[in-house]
BAROVO-883070 format. One record per residue (C-alpha): residue number from 0; z, y, x. Coordinates in Angstrom, 3 decimals, m for minus. Layout:
BEGIN
REC  num         Z         Y         X
REC  NUM         Z         Y         X
...
//
This chain:
BEGIN
REC  num         Z         Y         X
REC    0   m33.993    22.793   m17.037
REC    1   m36.645    20.089   m16.709
REC    2   m36.110    16.945   m14.693
REC    3   m38.598    18.048   m12.053
REC    4   m36.904    21.412   m11.650
REC    5   m33.522    19.658   m11.398
REC    6   m34.727    17.288    m8.678
REC    7   m36.155    20.271    m6.757
REC    8   m32.771    22.059    m6.975
REC    9   m31.025    18.809    m6.099
REC   10   m33.068    18.389    m2.974
REC   11   m32.479    21.968    m1.903
REC   12   m28.681    21.373    m2.234
REC   13   m28.896    18.372     0.224
REC   14   m31.239    20.298     2.511
REC   15   m28.863    23.226     2.750
REC   16   m26.096    20.942     3.904
REC   17   m28.142    18.979     6.449
REC   18   m28.056    15.818     4.319
REC   19   m31.777    15.067     3.935
REC   20   m31.668    12.483     6.722
REC   21   m34.421     9.844     6.554
REC   22   m33.374     6.172     6.252
REC   23   m29.700     7.153     5.574
REC   24   m27.431     4.737     3.757
REC   25   m25.574     6.069     0.712
REC   26   m22.881     4.593    m1.514
REC   27   m23.118     6.006    m5.018
REC   28   m19.960     5.732    m7.145
REC   29   m21.128     4.757   m10.661
REC   30   m18.691     4.605   m13.571
REC   31   m21.474     4.249   m16.155
REC   32   m20.878     7.707   m17.647
REC   33   m23.626    10.355   m17.963
REC   34   m22.778    12.208   m14.689
REC   35   m22.675     9.261   m12.325
REC   36   m25.604     7.467   m14.001
REC   37   m27.749    10.584   m13.729
REC   38   m26.623    10.927   m10.115
REC   39   m27.886     7.409    m9.308
REC   40   m31.282     8.147   m10.877
REC   41   m31.483    11.503    m9.068
REC   42   m30.629    10.022    m5.665
REC   43   m33.381     7.393    m6.148
REC   44   m35.942     9.950    m7.306
REC   45   m35.196    12.383    m4.494
REC   46   m35.551     9.630    m1.910
REC   47   m38.912     8.629    m3.343
REC   48   m40.311    12.170    m3.695
REC   49   m39.269    13.234    m0.168
REC   50   m40.189     9.762     1.232
REC   51   m36.652     9.482     2.738
REC   52   m36.379     5.662     2.364
REC   53   m32.682     5.947     1.558
REC   54   m30.767     2.682     1.231
REC   55   m28.698     3.263    m1.964
REC   56   m25.719     1.094    m2.861
REC   57   m24.207     1.341    m6.384
REC   58   m20.417     0.823    m6.403
REC   59   m18.182     0.327    m9.435
REC   60   m14.434    m0.267    m9.619
REC   61   m12.938    m1.919   m12.640
REC   62    m9.455    m0.435   m13.006
REC   63    m8.107    m3.137   m15.335
REC   64    m7.837    m0.423   m18.105
REC   65    m9.528    m0.258   m21.468
REC   66   m10.041    m4.058   m21.907
REC   67   m13.482    m5.170   m23.168
REC   68   m14.854    m1.620   m22.968
REC   69   m14.241    m1.599   m19.225
REC   70   m15.831    m5.051   m18.933
REC   71   m18.881    m3.695   m20.693
REC   72   m18.938    m0.680   m18.251
REC   73   m19.081    m3.079   m15.294
REC   74   m21.832    m5.113   m16.936
REC   75   m23.774    m1.933   m17.649
REC   76   m23.577    m0.728   m14.016
REC   77   m24.608    m4.155   m12.739
REC   78   m27.561    m4.175   m15.076
REC   79   m28.502    m0.587   m14.145
REC   80   m28.481    m1.395   m10.402
REC   81   m30.623    m4.484   m11.089
REC   82   m33.083    m2.432   m13.095
REC   83   m33.445     0.096   m10.260
REC   84   m33.630    m2.652    m7.657
REC   85   m30.453    m1.610    m5.896
REC   86   m27.555    m3.661    m4.561
REC   87   m24.372    m3.369    m6.606
REC   88   m20.797    m3.727    m5.241
REC   89   m17.952    m4.298    m7.724
REC   90   m14.233    m4.997    m7.481
REC   91   m11.380    m5.251    m9.985
REC   92    m7.844    m3.961    m9.647
REC   93    m4.914    m4.053   m12.024
REC   94    m3.743    m0.465   m12.293
REC   95    m1.280    m1.081   m15.139
REC   96     0.430    m3.833   m13.163
REC   97     0.703    m1.582   m10.081
REC   98     2.092     1.325   m12.165
REC   99     4.660    m1.044   m13.772
REC  100     5.711    m2.289   m10.317
REC  101     5.666     0.897    m8.282
REC  102     5.819     3.660   m10.844
REC  103     3.747     6.840   m10.580
REC  104     0.762     8.317   m12.461
REC  105    m1.915     5.961   m13.780
REC  106    m4.545     8.640   m13.049
REC  107    m3.424     9.226    m9.472
REC  108    m3.102     5.576    m8.547
REC  109    m6.498     4.875   m10.127
REC  110    m7.957     7.764    m8.056
REC  111    m6.459     6.402    m4.788
REC  112    m7.701     2.867    m5.447
REC  113   m11.214     4.162    m6.338
REC  114   m11.543     6.101    m3.080
REC  115   m10.176     3.243    m1.027
REC  116   m12.727     0.955    m2.650
REC  117   m15.573     3.391    m2.115
REC  118   m14.570     3.775     1.541
REC  119   m14.580    m0.027     2.011
REC  120   m18.009    m0.286     0.568
REC  121   m19.252     2.471     2.857
REC  122   m17.819     0.762     5.932
REC  123   m19.156    m2.579     4.835
REC  124   m22.689    m1.196     4.302
REC  125   m22.756     1.133     7.314
REC  126   m22.953     4.204     5.078
REC  127   m21.654     7.520     6.363
REC  128   m21.465     9.130     2.939
REC  129   m20.201     8.320    m0.515
REC  130   m21.559    10.457    m3.373
REC  131   m19.851    10.853    m6.772
REC  132   m20.759    12.610   m10.005
REC  133   m18.082    15.295   m10.301
REC  134   m19.514    18.441   m11.946
REC  135   m18.571    21.997   m12.656
REC  136   m16.529    21.274   m15.774
REC  137   m14.521    18.612   m13.838
REC  138   m13.845    21.257   m11.190
REC  139   m12.633    23.854   m13.696
REC  140   m10.301    21.239   m15.263
REC  141    m8.953    20.409   m11.804
REC  142    m8.206    24.053   m11.045
REC  143    m6.390    24.566   m14.326
REC  144    m4.444    21.323   m13.832
REC  145    m3.342    22.509   m10.362
REC  146    m2.320    25.976   m11.611
REC  147    m0.106    24.308   m14.238
REC  148     1.447    22.084   m11.567
REC  149     2.142    25.070    m9.257
REC  150    m0.628    24.943    m6.676
REC  151    m1.096    26.987    m3.546
REC  152    m4.224    28.778    m2.425
REC  153    m5.934    25.576    m1.317
REC  154    m5.446    24.081    m4.738
REC  155    m7.068    27.075    m6.409
REC  156   m10.248    26.280    m4.391
REC  157   m10.731    23.157    m6.565
REC  158   m12.896    20.309    m5.306
REC  159   m14.711    20.506    m2.025
REC  160   m18.347    19.581    m2.197
REC  161   m18.088    17.670     1.100
REC  162   m14.895    16.313     2.676
REC  163   m13.542    13.233     4.363
REC  164   m13.033    10.508     1.683
REC  165    m9.561     9.817     3.171
REC  166    m7.596    11.844     5.808
REC  167    m8.971    10.874     9.181
REC  168   m11.856     8.797     7.794
REC  169   m15.389     9.133     9.248
REC  170   m16.792     8.485     5.719
REC  171   m17.673    11.744     3.875
REC  172   m17.279    12.201     0.129
REC  173   m20.239    14.231    m1.223
REC  174   m20.372    15.942    m4.677
REC  175   m23.966    17.162    m5.250
REC  176   m23.435    17.900    m8.899
REC  177   m20.481    20.267    m8.493
REC  178   m22.527    23.283    m9.563
REC  179   m23.933    21.638   m12.680
REC  180   m22.360    21.991   m16.128
REC  181   m21.681    18.932   m18.331
REC  182   m23.921    20.087   m21.112
REC  183   m26.893    20.342   m18.690
REC  184   m26.243    16.857   m17.314
REC  185   m26.195    15.369   m20.860
REC  186   m29.398    17.304   m21.725
REC  187   m31.155    16.001   m18.631
REC  188   m30.114    12.403   m19.631
REC  189   m31.569    12.951   m23.057
REC  190   m34.843    14.373   m21.657
REC  191   m35.232    11.560   m19.220
REC  192   m34.084     8.792   m21.649
REC  193   m31.236     7.864   m19.358
REC  194   m28.783     5.574   m21.141
REC  195   m25.094     5.703   m20.227
REC  196   m21.652     4.573   m21.350
REC  197   m19.081     6.695   m23.138
REC  198   m15.456     6.400   m22.062
REC  199   m13.267     6.891   m25.167
REC  200   m10.301     7.976   m23.114
REC  201   m12.229    11.126   m22.135
REC  202   m12.029    12.204   m25.719
REC  203    m8.320    11.377   m26.105
REC  204    m4.969    12.963   m25.094
REC  205    m3.354    10.022   m23.309
REC  206    m3.981    11.305   m19.811
REC  207    m3.477    14.809   m18.306
REC  208    m7.178    15.436   m17.732
REC  209    m7.939    14.524   m21.344
REC  210    m5.265    16.856   m22.641
REC  211    m6.697    19.692   m20.540
REC  212   m10.276    19.014   m21.631
REC  213    m9.644    18.384   m25.312
REC  214    m6.609    20.474   m26.097
REC  215    m5.685    23.145   m23.522
REC  216    m9.166    24.473   m22.670
REC  217   m10.306    24.701   m26.374
REC  218    m7.103    26.594   m27.182
REC  219    m7.704    28.995   m24.253
REC  220   m11.316    29.517   m25.402
REC  221   m10.256    30.306   m28.966
REC  222    m7.170    32.395   m28.182
REC  223    m7.934    34.185   m24.936
REC  224   m11.372    33.859   m23.348
REC  225   m14.448    31.963   m24.615
REC  226   m15.696    31.914   m21.010
REC  227   m12.537    30.491   m19.492
REC  228   m14.403    27.670   m17.701
REC  229   m16.647    30.169   m15.952
REC  230   m13.533    32.297   m15.130
REC  231   m11.824    29.292   m13.473
REC  232   m14.964    28.491   m11.487
REC  233   m15.149    32.067   m10.218
REC  234   m11.541    31.907    m9.233
REC  235   m12.133    28.661    m7.281
REC  236   m15.160    30.209    m5.508
REC  237   m13.186    33.200    m4.377
REC  238   m10.289    30.983    m3.257
REC  239   m12.736    29.012    m1.108
REC  240   m14.002    32.229     0.484
REC  241   m10.438    33.314     1.292
REC  242    m9.526    29.869     2.502
REC  243   m12.451    29.859     4.907
REC  244   m11.497    33.262     6.279
REC  245    m7.918    32.221     6.815
REC  246    m8.999    28.990     8.604
REC  247   m11.122    31.133    10.920
REC  248    m8.341    33.577    11.513
REC  249    m5.888    30.762    12.263
REC  250    m8.359    29.153    14.675
REC  251    m8.605    32.414    16.660
REC  252    m4.818    32.721    16.743
REC  253    m4.028    29.084    17.497
REC  254    m5.026    28.884    21.183
REC  255    m2.902    31.955    22.056
REC  256     0.220    30.189    20.641
REC  257    m0.141    26.934    22.613
REC  258     2.442    26.379    25.357
REC  259     1.219    22.965    26.267
REC  260    m0.842    20.175    24.858
REC  261    m1.827    16.595    25.504
REC  262    m3.301    13.607    23.702
REC  263    m1.817    13.776    20.163
REC  264     0.772    16.449    21.173
REC  265     0.890    20.169    20.639
REC  266     3.672    22.582    21.649
REC  267     3.641    26.122    20.181
REC  268     5.538    29.296    21.167
REC  269     7.967    29.745    18.247
REC  270     8.512    33.496    18.703
REC  271     4.788    34.164    18.888
REC  272     4.173    32.065    15.814
REC  273     6.867    33.859    13.798
REC  274     5.381    37.230    14.715
REC  275     2.170    36.473    12.717
REC  276     1.549    36.989     9.019
REC  277     3.176    34.302     6.893
REC  278    m0.143    32.946     5.655
REC  279    m1.476    32.650     9.218
REC  280     1.729    30.865    10.218
REC  281     1.058    28.253     7.485
REC  282    m2.584    27.807     8.563
REC  283    m1.475    27.375    12.191
REC  284     1.032    24.649    11.156
REC  285    m1.711    22.853     9.207
REC  286    m4.090    23.064    12.209
REC  287    m1.394    21.674    14.591
REC  288    m0.761    18.723    12.372
REC  289    m4.476    18.030    12.003
REC  290    m5.027    18.071    15.782
REC  291    m2.104    15.727    16.344
REC  292    m3.437    13.219    13.828
REC  293    m7.097    13.639    14.825
REC  294    m8.123    14.509    11.232
REC  295    m7.270    16.444     8.134
REC  296    m3.909    15.804     6.520
REC  297    m2.958    17.000     3.027
REC  298     0.256    18.911     3.544
REC  299     2.094    20.339     0.517
REC  300     3.538    23.833     0.317
REC  301     7.046    22.367     0.732
REC  302     6.060    20.620     4.002
REC  303     4.680    23.792     5.547
REC  304     7.741    25.812     4.383
REC  305    10.040    23.280     5.964
REC  306     8.227    23.605     9.349
REC  307     8.420    27.413     9.209
REC  308    12.073    27.266     8.283
REC  309    12.663    24.964    11.249
REC  310    10.786    27.423    13.524
REC  311    12.973    30.330    12.360
REC  312    16.209    28.383    12.823
REC  313    18.078    29.930    15.749
REC  314    19.587    26.551    16.792
REC  315    17.795    24.013    18.989
REC  316    17.335    20.242    18.873
REC  317    16.520    19.835    15.217
REC  318    13.642    17.658    13.957
REC  319    11.770    16.956    10.737
REC  320     9.135    14.376     9.693
REC  321     5.838    15.142     7.877
REC  322     3.260    12.834     6.238
REC  323     1.032    11.167     8.777
REC  324     3.662    10.548    10.111
REC  325     4.280    13.497    12.381
REC  326     7.540    14.598    13.980
REC  327     8.145    18.336    14.419
REC  328    10.888    19.226    16.920
REC  329    12.434    22.657    17.639
REC  330    13.598    23.118    21.234
REC  331    14.647    26.666    21.945
REC  332    11.490    28.743    21.801
REC  333     9.192    25.736    21.524
REC  334     7.885    23.940    18.422
REC  335     6.494    20.486    19.274
REC  336     4.209    18.408    17.072
REC  337     3.623    14.763    17.875
REC  338     3.189    11.394    16.114
REC  339     6.473    10.022    14.875
REC  340     5.821     6.811    16.857
REC  341     6.286     8.780    20.137
REC  342     9.976     9.014    19.425
REC  343    10.250     5.203    19.636
REC  344    10.986     3.389    22.854
REC  345     7.965     2.186    24.766
REC  346     7.218    m1.463    23.787
REC  347     7.927    m3.974    26.524
REC  348     6.050    m6.833    24.807
REC  349     3.466    m7.499    27.432
REC  350     0.447    m9.547    26.259
REC  351     1.018   m13.317    26.354
REC  352    m1.728   m15.861    25.658
REC  353    m0.915   m18.376    22.965
REC  354    m1.601   m22.090    23.385
REC  355    m3.745   m23.266    20.535
REC  356    m2.857   m25.997    19.765
REC  357     0.562   m26.117    21.430
REC  358     3.866   m24.295    21.770
REC  359     4.296   m20.893    23.370
REC  360     7.634   m19.396    24.443
REC  361     7.922   m15.669    23.660
REC  362    10.860   m14.515    25.829
REC  363    10.657   m10.814    24.844
REC  364    10.996   m11.824    21.181
REC  365    13.599   m14.566    21.768
REC  366    11.331   m16.957    19.882
REC  367     8.798   m19.735    20.171
REC  368     5.380   m19.929    18.466
REC  369     3.849   m23.320    17.509
REC  370     0.136   m23.537    16.726
REC  371    m1.592   m26.486    15.119
REC  372    m5.154   m26.955    13.919
REC  373    m5.566   m29.208    10.993
REC  374    m7.909   m30.107     8.112
REC  375    m7.047   m28.754     4.607
REC  376    m7.991   m30.004     1.144
REC  377    m9.290   m27.336    m1.318
REC  378    m6.800   m28.341    m3.959
REC  379    m3.813   m27.724    m1.589
REC  380    m4.933   m24.223    m0.449
REC  381    m3.067   m22.384    m3.276
REC  382     0.043   m24.352    m2.452
REC  383    m0.145   m23.449     1.185
REC  384    m0.789   m19.754     0.463
REC  385     2.256   m19.667    m1.860
REC  386     4.656   m20.860     0.888
REC  387     7.713   m18.609     0.847
REC  388     8.834   m19.035     4.495
REC  389     7.963   m15.772     6.321
REC  390     8.117   m17.557     9.670
REC  391     5.355   m19.990     8.759
REC  392     1.726   m19.017     8.061
REC  393    m1.605   m20.757     7.348
REC  394    m4.783   m19.089     8.520
REC  395    m8.455   m19.945     8.066
REC  396    m9.143   m21.234    11.574
REC  397   m12.918   m20.655    11.263
REC  398   m12.246   m16.936    10.715
REC  399   m10.023   m16.578    13.742
REC  400   m11.672   m15.401    17.010
REC  401    m9.760   m16.990    19.972
REC  402    m8.125   m16.489    22.379
REC  403    m4.928   m15.563    20.609
REC  404    m2.443   m13.132    22.252
REC  405     1.051   m11.969    21.265
REC  406     1.760    m8.406    22.266
REC  407     3.572    m5.275    21.161
REC  408     1.860    m2.799    18.888
REC  409    m0.585    m0.324    20.514
REC  410    m1.725     3.140    19.582
REC  411    m4.463     3.014    16.979
REC  412    m3.660    m0.538    15.792
REC  413    m4.985    m1.171    12.272
REC  414    m5.052    m4.236    10.055
REC  415    m5.615    m5.210     6.443
REC  416    m2.280    m6.498     5.083
REC  417    m2.707    m9.522     2.873
REC  418    m2.937    m8.427    m0.772
REC  419    m3.329    m4.695     0.085
REC  420    m6.365    m2.699    m1.198
REC  421    m7.595    m1.932     2.276
REC  422    m6.835    m1.519     5.950
REC  423    m4.122     0.850     7.260
REC  424    m2.593     1.917    10.518
REC  425     0.145    m0.373    11.700
REC  426     2.508     2.572    11.936
REC  427     1.969     3.240     8.192
REC  428     2.449    m0.385     7.357
REC  429     5.863    m0.337     9.130
REC  430     6.853     2.693     7.166
REC  431     5.752     1.054     3.852
REC  432     7.749    m2.052     4.757
REC  433    10.755     0.143     5.664
REC  434    10.994    m1.357     9.154
REC  435    13.516     0.626    11.204
REC  436    11.959     2.533    14.118
REC  437    14.236     0.623    16.555
REC  438    12.757    m2.628    15.353
REC  439     9.061    m1.677    15.416
REC  440     8.865    m1.826    19.163
REC  441    10.348    m5.316    19.125
REC  442     7.921    m6.726    16.530
REC  443     5.393    m9.214    17.838
REC  444     1.721    m8.740    16.955
REC  445    m0.447   m11.857    17.064
REC  446    m4.053   m10.807    17.818
REC  447    m7.411   m12.396    18.240
REC  448   m10.544   m10.752    19.680
REC  449   m10.974    m8.549    16.606
REC  450    m7.399    m7.308    16.349
REC  451    m4.054    m8.130    14.631
REC  452    m3.993   m11.311    12.530
REC  453    m0.233   m11.585    11.971
REC  454     2.501    m8.962    12.193
REC  455     5.259   m11.439    12.753
REC  456     6.954   m12.334    10.465
REC  457     5.813    m9.685     7.922
REC  458     2.234   m10.165     6.926
REC  459    m1.066   m11.708     7.964
REC  460    m4.450    m9.925     7.895
REC  461    m6.686   m10.340     4.804
REC  462    m9.497   m11.310     7.102
REC  463    m7.922   m14.638     8.128
REC  464    m6.353   m15.775     4.904
REC  465    m7.068   m19.232     3.473
REC  466    m9.925   m19.261     0.906
REC  467   m11.161   m21.849    m1.542
REC  468   m13.945   m22.601     1.028
REC  469   m11.561   m23.007     3.951
REC  470   m11.727   m26.476     5.613
REC  471    m9.739   m25.950     8.840
REC  472    m6.389   m24.259     8.974
REC  473    m4.391   m22.759    11.795
REC  474    m0.774   m23.640    11.075
REC  475     1.617   m21.218    12.772
REC  476     5.427   m21.547    12.986
REC  477     7.592   m18.829    14.563
REC  478    10.980   m20.200    15.588
REC  479    13.576   m17.525    16.376
REC  480    16.175   m18.337    19.071
REC  481    13.937   m20.895    20.786
REC  482    12.976   m18.825    23.774
REC  483    15.027   m20.914    26.292
REC  484    13.090   m24.118    25.520
REC  485    10.450   m25.203    27.978
REC  486     6.889   m24.429    27.120
REC  487     5.263   m27.699    25.949
REC  488     1.638   m28.604    25.304
//
């Protein structure tokens, strides 16, 4: 295939999915390898040939792996973006340190951090879509990996060409090369004279994907089927067809099972649900959870099985919790799905304006908050940020948007916990911090006009942290047990 024929096919792929939108903003994930590098060139050429005036943003995440080779990858991507006249966004994370601290798979954590980074760049640049260079061989490897891990039907479908980059996100992840084979991509790079970087770990056996690519698939080609990659891709395509049919069937069934519904709450008729085919039952459960959360949620086979087991249990009053988090409760012939937070008592922390500077009594918390505005020296900022007292915080006053208010948490609250890779729902933060449900409703949230700045006394928001350029600080001290003192200026 020639470059011109490829760009024509590339454009038809976008056109068929309604993505040829003039003046759109795109984030292009670029690792420096042949697939993502070709993708960046193709996006630019398509924009120019169709006069789309796309605003393209190259994005590269340094995972803290592979030492100097990874440094060279980052330099290559920065140089490539400069050569093409495109903005380049780069961040660095330390995946080995995170794995050492938290455990887990290096590949999985790296994938999570990469998508979190790409979503942040999209939100920062006003881009609705992030495009990445996954191709057909990547997809076949993914399907085989999932088979070996014990996947369900959804896993057999492999990678989706378009999906939300994270559950519930408005940013879409787009994979326009998913129908292209690796050998064709490398041939196009050679024809076009496109230079790229080679990741040595792709040729090794250290990681699961490398073992599948360099050991398992070659063995299957030699011993069983030379066309095993094509066979896996055909299996994925048929699984997608069947998955689409089942989703449509579940959608037609779903409304007839609803007993009642409200904002973020669905109640289904248990007997009617159990009368359906097992696969339709599973799809109905997935649909109920998605509607409660307002977006897709990746439920495992075990999660769905647990819900169906609860539905079939003849007793009443039992409850289980799903990722999201979602509570599922069985009450006689009803199966209720709702956010886990709904089971908590309604917060009674009414908004209270904070004197700044000054002291503010917080009766509902049994505490007092003191606020002071002061000048800071650049050399003392690291010392202030390292303070170990959780009841004392230093914020960059010039990044705070007064007035300040202390209140209880509200539905939809999000913030960016200091040191975290990105923003998250406050409910998820409480779960990560292992805050008991009974305490969440009694946790004070200090907010400015843009949202939470301090979940007291757990964490401040990344937005208001002290930086080397900070010159004015907001010094906050939360004093428990001081609620009986008179409010003083």
